[in-house]
C-alpha positions, 0 to 999 in steps of 0.5 A: 470781703465778699460772700463765699457764694458770690462766685457760685450763685452768679446771674448766668448760673441761676438763669441756667439752673432755674430758668433753663434746667427748671430746678427749684431753689431747694435743689440749687441750694442742695447742690451748692451747699447753702440755704434755699433762702440764700438762693432766693436772695441772689435771685432777687438781687439779679431780678430773676422772677420766680415761677408762678404756681401755675408755671410749676405745674405740668403743662397738660393740654386738657383736664381729662386724666390730670388726676393721674398726676400727683402734683395736680391732684394734690393742688386741687384737693389739698391746697384749693380744698376742692372736693372729689365731686368738683374735681370729677366734674373738672376732669369729666370723670366719676367720684369713685375714680378720683377717690381711687387716684387719691389712694394711689397717690397716698393722699389722705382723704378728708374726714367728714368733720375736716370736709366741713371745717371752715364752713360758716354756721347759721345764726340760728344754730349759734343761738341754739347752742349758746342758749343750751349753755346759759344759766344752770345749764352751764356746769360752772354756773355760780362757781369760781376758781380759787387762786390755788386752783388757778396756779395749779391749772397754769402749772399743768398747762406748761408745755402744752400746745396752744389749743386755739387755731384758725387753719387746718392743713394736710401736708404733702406727706399726709400729716394734718397740722393746725396753724394760728395764722394764714401766713403760717398756712401759706408758708406750709404750702410754699414748703410743700410746693418746693419739696422742702421737708418740714414739720410743725409742733415737733419740739418745745423749748423751756426757758426762764423769762425776765420775771423768773417764770418758767415758760415754754416755746413751740417753734412754728416750723422745723426744717429737718434737712437744714436743722433749722427752726423757723418762726413766722412773725407779723407783729414783732413786739418788744416782748416777742423780741426779748423772748427770742433773745432769751431762747437763743441764749438758752439754746445756743446750739440750735438755729432759729430764724425769724421770718417777717412780712418782707422776708415772706414777700421776697420768697414769694410766700405772700 
């Protein structure tokens, strides 16, 4: 028995909607009543190439005045992380003009700390900070946590978000997110480019593992329109697979989707 979308998502239909009418995979999926990944899978089946990021932008003849276009300014300031001075130089405009249009487009300007995020500190600066925390300068110098204290701290952290991250990102809606991997960052950019509503770190799921220990799981993404939780996975070890099996059994009424490298490549994320 064929898929129910075989008669709808035909090669001619997709070429007409995607190539001629310039609709996004999300718009097509919404009109047909399926998930956007289903549309992408059919496009791959029929060898229909996805538009590049450049082709998705408005085809303006020159750089002057491009800052008046939301998509162009969003791409330069948020995705490419160019500062207002760099953008002003591209557009032959002043910094205050770019700042004014950021406000008009409701694109939140980066704070000073966000603007410096990711810049490499000098070796001299690192050594100076390290030395300031050595020996008796360290508040925990000569002390150890007891087993009781360790268990208490472990229990208190249950349900807390992981504190470490590698990437900061400001979404199209103006919210700031923190991601552990570059794949998560690229997926967020992909969702914003396609106009897909998403959030990250909004829900947590408690579960009991095979050792009868209560744990907490934070999905990478939540797509509100699809009511779908997405997990981006590079290495998918046995323990990770087992964790997802337990979670899906605990929350059988929720939809979880795991995207691996080949999935992200077929979607055009990587």
